[in-house]
N, C-alpha and C positions, 0 to 999 in steps of 0.2 A: 121270165119271172113276171107275175101279174102285178098290176098296180096296187092291189090290196096287200100283197106280200111286202112290197116296198114301203107302203105306209106303215105297216106293223113294225118293220125294222126301224123306221125312223123314230117311232115312239119310244123305242128302247133308249135312244140317244138324246132325243130332243125333249122328252119329258111329257107331262100331261097324262091324265088318266091314272089308273091305279098301278100300272105296270112299273113305271119309274117314279112318277110324281116328282120329277126333277126338272130344273130349268135347263135351258140349252147351255152348251159348254161356255164357261166363263173364261175370259182372258185374264187369269189370276196372276198376280205378281208381275210387275212390269218387266219387259225384256227389252234389250237394245232395239232401237228403231229398225236397224237393218234386219235383225232376226225376225221382227214382227211381220215383215213382208212375206215370210215363208207361209204358205197356205197348204202345204201337203207334207205328209210324213215321207221320209226317204224310201226309195224303192230298194228291193233286195234285202241284204242283211247288214245291219249296222251295230256297232258296239255301243251299249247303253252306259256302262260303267267306264267313264272317260274322265281323266284328270283335267285340271284347269289348263286352258290353252292347248288342249289336245294331248296332254302328257299321259304317259302310261300310268295306270293306277299303282300305288305303292303297296297294295295288299289286295286280298280277294274280295269278291262280291257275289251276292246270290239274288236271283229273281224272286219277287214276292207277289206282285199283282200288276194289273194294267186296267186303266179306266175303261168303262164300257164303250166309249167312243174311240178307243185305240190311240188316244193322243198322249196320255201320261203313263210312263212305265215307273213302277215302284220297286225299289230294291234296297237291300241292306248291305253294308260293307264295313270292313275293317280299314279300308284305305283312308288316308288322312289328307289326300290332295285332290279330292273331287270338287271342293268348293273353296273359296278364299278364306272363309271363316275357320280358324283353327279348331280342330276336334279336341274334345275333352274326355271322350270315352273310347272304348275299344271297338264298339259296333254301333253304327248310326244308320238311319233310314234316309233315303233320298228319293226324290221325284225327278225324272228327266222328261222334258217336253220333247217328244219325238219329232215335232215340226221345227222348232226353233233351235234345238240342241242345247237348251239351257238346263242345267242341273241345280237343284236346291236341296239343302238339308231340311228335312221335314220334322224330325223329332226335336223340337225346340221348346224352350221354356216359354212361359207366358210373356216374358219381356223380350223374346226373340233371341236370347242367348243360347249357346250350345249346352247340351246336358252333360252331367258328370257321371252318367251311368249307362248301362247296356240297354239296347232295344233289340229284341229278338223277333217280334211278330208285328206285322203292319197290314193294313187293309185300306183300300181307296174306294170312294163312292163313284157313281156312274160318270159324272162330268169332271171328276178330278178335283173338286173344290175341297172336300173333306178327307183327311187321312187319319185313321185310328191307329194308335200304336201303344205298346206296353213299354214300361221303363222302370228300372229300380233307382233312377236318378233322384237326388235329394233337392233339386232346384227347379222342378217343373212348374209348380204353381205356388204362390205365396201361401203360408199358413199350413203347410204340410205338417201333420202331427207326428208321423212316423217316418224316419229316414231309412233308406236302403231297402224299401219294400216295393215289389213290383205292383204297379197300378196301371189302369187303362186310361188313355187320354184321347181327345180328338183335336186336331189342329185344323183351323179354318184358313186355308191358303189365301182367301180373298181378304179377310179382315186381319189376319195375323194372330188371331186369338187361339190360345190353347186352354182346353177345359178338362177337368177331372171327370171321368165317367163312372168309375167303379167306387161309388160312395161319396159322401160329402166330407168336407173338412171337419165337420163336427161329429164324425163317426166315433163310435165308442171302442172300436177294436184297435188296441194299441200294440198287438203282437206283431213284431216286424217280420215274423216268419209266415204270416198269412200273405197271400198274393192273389192278384188278378192279372190275367194275361190272355194272349191269343184272341184279339178282337176280330170281328167281322162286321161290316157296316152295310146298311141297306142302300139302295140306289140313290135316294134323295138325302141320305145322311141323317135321317131322323132316328133310326133304330141301330143300336150297337149291341151285339151279343158277345159274350166273353166267358171264360172259365175263371172261377174264383174259389178260394177256400175261406174267404171272409165270412164272418158270422153275423154281420150287422147290415147287410144290404137289403134285406126284406123284413119289415117289422113283424109280420105274423108267422115267421119261420117256426115250425114246430119240431122240437127234438133234434136229434142228430148233433154231432160235434165234429164238423169238418176242420179239425185242428191240425196244425203242422207241428205239434209237440212231438219230440222224439219218442219212439221211433217214427219215421215218416209213414203216414197212413194212406196216402194216395187219394184222400177224400176231397176231390174238387167237384163243384157243381157248375151248371151252366145258368147264366142269368142274361136277361135282355133289358136294356135301358132305353126308354123313350126320351130323347134329348129335348123334345118340345115340352113335355110335361114334367120331366125330372123323375118319373116313377120307374122303379126297377121291379122285374118279375122273376121269380124262380122258375126256370124251365124244367129242370130235372127234379120235379116233385113226384115222389112215389105215390102209389095207390093208397098208402097209409097216411098220406098228408105230410110225410117227413121228407127231408132232402134225400137224394139218391144215396144209397148206402155203399157205393163204390165210386171210384174215380170216373168223372165225365170230362171230356176234353174235345178238342178239334171242332169247335162250333162254326157253322156257316149259316148265314141268313140269306134268304132269297131276295131278289131285287125289290119286290114290293113289301118286304118285311113280314109276310104272312106265314112263312115256313122256315123252320130252323132244323138243320141237320147236325148231329153230334154223335160222337163215339162214347160208349159207357160200359163200365164194368159193374154197374149197379144191378142188383137182383130184384129191386122193389118197384121198378118203373111200370111194369105191366101186370095185370092180374094173371095168376098162374094158368087159367084156362084160355088166356089170349096170347100166351107166349109160344111162338113156333118152336117145334122140336129143334134141338141143336144139330148142326151139320156134323157129319162123321169126323171124328178126330178132335173136334173142339178147337180151342185156341192153341196154336202151335207155340212151342217154347221160343224165346227170343233168338237163341243161337241157331235154330232150325230153319228160320225164314230169311230168304234173301230180300233185302229191302232196298228200294231206290235211294240214291244219295239225297239226304235232306228230309226223308219221309219219317225217320225215327222221331218219336215225340220229343219236343224241346220243352223241358220244364222251365218254369219261371226262373230267371237268373238268381233271384234272392233265395228261392227254395233249394237251389243246388249247393248253397254254402254249407259246408260241414257235413254233407251227405257222404256216406261210405262209398268208396269207389266201386265196390263190388255189389252195390244194392241192385237186386233184381228188378228189372223194369219191363213191364209188358210191352209188346209191340203190336198186338192185335186185340180187338174187342168188338162186340156187336155194334152196328150202326143203327141209329134211330132218327125219326123225324118228329117234330113238334108243330102242331097247328096252333098258331097264336090265337086265332079267334075262338076255337073250341077248348083249347088247353089239352088236347088229346095227343098222347105219345103213341107212336106206332113203330114196330120193328121194320127196318128197311132192307137190311143186307141179307136177303134170302138167296139161296142158290137155285139151280134149275129145278130141284126137287121140292122147293118151297120150305126148306129147312134154314134155320137161322145160322148164318156164318159169322165168323169173327174176322172182318177185314183189317188191313193195316190202317194206321192213323192218317193215311192220305185220302180217305173217303170224303165225298162232298155231295152237294145237291146242285141241280141245274139252276140257272138264274131265275127261272119261273117257278122253282120249287116242285116241279112235277116229276122229276126224275132223280134217283140216287145213283151215284157212280162209285164203285168200290172195288177193291182188289182182294179176292179170297185166296187163302193158301191152298195149294194142291200138292199132293205127293210128287216127288221128282226132284232129285238133287241138282245142284248147280256146280259150276266150276269152282265156286267158293267154298264148297264142302257143305252146303246147307241141304237139309232133307226135304224142304218144301220150297216151291216158288209160288209167286202170286199171279193170278190171272184176273183181268178186269171184267166187270159185269155192269150193265146199265139196267136199272129196274124202273119201269113206268109205274109210279106210285098210284095212279088212278086206275089203270087197267090191271095192275098186278103182274104184268108180263116181265120176264127177265131175259136179257140178251147177253150172251158171252161174246166179247169183242176182241180179245187178244189171244185166242186159242191157236193161231198160226194158220198157215196156208193148208189147203186140203191135202191130206195124206202125210202131214208132218206132225212131229211131237216136239214140244219145247220144254226146256228146263230153266229157261231164263225168266225172271220176274218182270211184270209190268205193273206200273203204279202211277200215282200222282196225276190222275186224269182230270181234265177240265173240259166242259162242254159249252158250246156256243148257245146263244139265246134262242135260236130256232130249233134247238135240240137235234141238230144234224151232225155236227162235227165234234169229235172227241179228240183232244190233244193229250198225249201221255208220254211218259218215259218208260223205256223197256230195255232189258238186257237179252231179250229173246233173239234167236237167230233164224226165225222162220216166219217173220211177219210180212216180209216183202221178198220178191224174187231178186236174183242177182247177188253181187258182192255183199257180204254181211259185215256189220260193225262188230268188233271183238268185245265191246263193252256196252255201257248204257248209252242210249241215243233217244232222240225225240221223234215221235211219230204222230200222225193224225189218222183217224178212222172215220169213214163216211158211213153213218148209220143207215142211209138209204140204199147205197150200192154194195156195202160190205167191203169196200176197197180201203186198204191201209197204205199210207205213203210215209216215207222218211222226210223229216222236216229240217233237221240241223245239218245241212250239207254245205259244202263249199260252193263258190260261185259257179264252178263248172259242173256241178252236180255230183262230184266225187264225195266220198265219205269224210266226215270230220275226223281229225286225227287224235281227238281226246274224248273225254266223257261229257255228255250233254244230258241235262235233267231239268226238273222243276219247271215245266212249261206252264204258262198262264196265257189266256187268249181273250181278246176283246169280244164284245157281244156278237159281232158279225162273223168273227173268224177271219178277219182281214189282217190282223197283226198278232203274232205270237212272240212272247218274250220268254227267254230261258237262260239257264246257267250253262256254262261250258268251259272246259279247259282246252278246247281245240285252238290251234294257232293258225288254221287255214280257212276260216269261215268267211272272212271279208274278201271282197274283190281285190285282187292284186297282192294278196298276202299268201305265204306258204310256209310260215314258221312252224316249229315243232310244238307239240302239246306242252302246256304249262302245268306246273304243280298247283297253281292258283286258279280258282274259278272266277270267271268274269261273266257279265250279263250282256246278252245280245237280243236284238229285236229283228224279226224277219217279216216282211210283207208277203202274204201268201195269196194265191189265186185259187178260186173255186173251179171245180169241173162240173160239167152238166149243161144241159140245154138252157141257155139264156142266163146262167148264173153270173158269169163274169160281167157281162154288160149291165145286168140289173144291179149288181152290187156296186159296180163303179159309179152308176148313176146315184145310188143312195149315198155313197161316200162324197161325191161332188156336192150333193144338196146339203149334207151335214156340214161339210167344210165351208161352204158359202155362208151358212148360218153362223158358224163359229167365227168367221172373219168379220161378219157384221157386228157380232157381239164384242 
């Protein structure tokens, strides 16, 4: 690895310039003195969702994110014994310091108390200082006008401050069925993008009625808020100046805050002559597509209240990108023929905003009785090239889906979940497992394995990876992933972190040097 490559990777973590514009990792929230002496994340696989004093969690947990530096793992859980402060809600968000082993609840009220509502979606910035979360709790910030409505907040782990992002306390929208949720946050914590059905976030909003009045309309739009200026912008503004005329969701913002990716069913985002032809078959019906665990869209908790259990919910839709500087929306989820496909809601963009990663349905049933399975694609948004990455080994055909992909900052490593049985040679996992794909060499490897290299004995999914690809965090029901354990698979999902090694000439040595430099800087801070 060259010196220039190492310097570029350091910028992702240490900040400075336009890529991150973030400070070096902060030693937020004091930890016990003996724990503070730890200066390295554990090697191998460790369990992230751990109860107080090492106790087994009393309920299940799911992986959500990891800070770009690989130090802080973010997850949600129904467990009540992860921290000493009693839980008040059914699902909370937590940050675990992978160096010190300290866990803290992060969806907290402005006064530091536990919330009395659900948190479903969370995001963390590059150095782990800021965590964005949604909640329908009634006690997040003083002066809330509407109780029981999902809104988006940011928690500053250094100062202990929690702030409302999705609108001000003086907002005019008093309908408790409006909601804001699913935040994504830029590397320096300045920009927060989210989905919302509120009508009062942008003063010059023209037309449209994204109301949640019965019957449910699915009319959500994507917004981005600048925390430094307090200004909010509508991302999904149609060519007619009106909000998107269909549901938009699943927003992701690039590290520098310049690019936003999102899924949308709106028909007015692009001029008719600039809309790519649809891929054959269009969007597959919900029952026909095999989806990865956790990929199906999670509606805001408040929006689910009173909904009919048999309400039809889409599971695929076109994926778009938004250039913040120009305001331009572009279709992103193109297939190999240049036609616009409808990927699952697990689509995302790379940290630098230069690539879109998405899973398109392909004909071919699965063992679950579905008519379609999904295959992953990576599109270079600048060059327009599309690469298929989970088609399987040469000469093989798969009917198992791949989804929930995440890509490293150097755009080399793609981590994803898959039920395919032809991605790697040798023994095959009977269900969902976690893999990584090297875009340079085309090689795919299994990630969620036991310490001796054998297969996990449960389901593994939802991988998230740090900027370098050094640490991957994922959910799993396997009971044999940790060294010295060989228990059976569980019915409850728990969260694990695994330190990974890169292959290739000079990669291991170079990456280790980068990690040492970053850790030395963190210790100094």
